[in-house]
C-alpha positions as CSV (number, residue, x, y, z in Angstrom):
1,M,0.0,0.0,0.0
2,E,1.4,3.3,-1.1
3,L,1.5,6.2,1.4
4,T,0.4,9.6,0.1
5,A,1.1,13.0,1.4
6,E,-1.7,14.7,3.4
7,R,-3.7,17.3,1.6
8,D,-6.1,20.0,2.8
9,T,-9.5,18.4,3.0
10,K,-11.4,21.7,2.5
11,Q,-9.4,22.5,-0.6
12,A,-9.9,19.0,-2.1
13,M,-13.6,19.3,-1.5
14,L,-13.7,22.7,-3.2
15,F,-11.8,21.4,-6.2
16,S,-14.3,18.4,-6.4
17,F,-17.3,20.8,-6.3
18,K,-15.7,22.5,-9.3
19,R,-15.3,19.1,-10.9
20,T,-11.5,19.3,-11.1
21,C,-8.8,17.1,-9.7
22,P,-8.7,17.0,-5.9
23,R,-4.9,17.3,-5.9
24,C,-4.1,20.1,-8.4
25,G,-7.5,21.7,-9.1
26,K,-6.7,22.0,-12.8
27,G,-7.3,18.7,-14.5
28,H,-10.8,17.4,-15.2
29,M,-12.1,14.8,-12.8
30,F,-15.0,13.7,-14.8
31,N,-15.3,12.4,-18.4
32,G,-19.0,13.0,-18.4
33,Y,-21.8,13.8,-15.9
34,L,-20.8,11.1,-13.4
35,A,-18.1,9.1,-15.1
36,V,-14.7,9.6,-13.4
37,S,-11.6,10.0,-15.5
38,P,-9.0,7.3,-15.1
39,E,-6.4,9.9,-14.2
40,C,-6.0,13.6,-13.9
41,S,-5.0,15.2,-17.3
42,N,-2.8,17.7,-15.5
43,C,-0.9,16.0,-12.6
44,G,-1.6,12.3,-13.4
45,L,-3.3,11.5,-10.1
46,D,-4.9,8.0,-10.3
47,L,-8.7,8.7,-10.1
48,K,-10.0,5.2,-11.1
49,H,-10.4,4.2,-7.4
50,Q,-13.1,6.8,-6.9
51,R,-16.2,4.7,-6.4
52,A,-19.3,6.2,-5.0
53,D,-21.9,3.5,-5.9
54,D,-25.3,4.8,-4.6
55,G,-23.8,7.4,-2.2
56,P,-24.4,10.5,-4.4
57,A,-28.0,9.5,-5.0
58,Y,-28.8,9.0,-1.3
59,L,-27.0,12.2,-0.3
60,T,-28.9,14.1,-3.0
61,I,-32.2,12.8,-1.7
62,V,-31.4,13.7,1.9
63,I,-30.2,17.2,1.1
64,V,-33.0,18.1,-1.3
65,G,-35.6,16.7,1.2
66,H,-34.1,18.5,4.1
67,L,-33.9,21.8,2.2
68,L,-37.2,21.9,0.4
69,V,-39.7,20.1,2.8
70,P,-39.2,22.5,5.7
71,L,-39.6,25.5,3.4
72,F,-42.8,24.3,1.7
73,V,-45.4,25.2,4.5
74,P,-43.8,28.5,5.6
75,A,-43.6,29.6,1.9
76,Y,-47.3,28.7,1.4
77,K,-48.4,30.6,4.5
78,A,-46.2,33.6,3.8
79,W,-47.1,34.2,0.2
80,D,-50.4,32.4,-0.1
81,L,-49.6,31.1,-3.6
82,H,-51.9,28.8,-5.6
83,P,-51.0,25.2,-5.0
84,A,-50.1,24.7,-8.7
85,V,-47.6,27.6,-8.5
86,M,-46.1,26.1,-5.3
87,A,-45.8,22.7,-6.9
88,T,-44.2,24.2,-10.0
89,V,-41.7,26.2,-8.1
90,F,-40.7,23.5,-5.6
91,S,-40.6,20.8,-8.4
92,T,-38.3,23.1,-10.4
93,L,-36.0,23.6,-7.4
94,A,-36.0,19.9,-6.6
95,V,-35.0,19.0,-10.2
96,A,-32.3,21.7,-10.3
97,L,-30.8,20.6,-7.0
98,S,-31.0,16.9,-8.1
99,L,-29.0,17.7,-11.2
100,I,-26.4,19.9,-9.5
101,L,-25.7,17.8,-6.4
102,P,-24.7,14.3,-7.6
103,P,-21.4,15.2,-9.3
104,A,-20.5,17.5,-6.4
105,S,-21.2,14.8,-3.9
106,K,-19.5,12.0,-5.8
107,E,-16.1,13.0,-4.3
108,L,-17.4,13.4,-0.7
């Protein structure tokens, strides 16, 4: 087993949210939406060991649910919007968050 140098966790997470290499922050980490590149195109970091399985999906469900569900009733009471408008707004937010979060949470 090869020992690697310690790196700043916050910086590595920031790089992964930007979809770049967790080591250098310049090379692309993903080939597609969720397909991880075999290695960093800039520094050569081996990325093929990055497996997330169902983790990003579960994390996305938890985050979206915990953000939107508590806002639904207070938003309805505060603005007294028609239920169809509320459903449209919250559905749009849920879809947007569900598309943004999986690549960002794949590295976590």
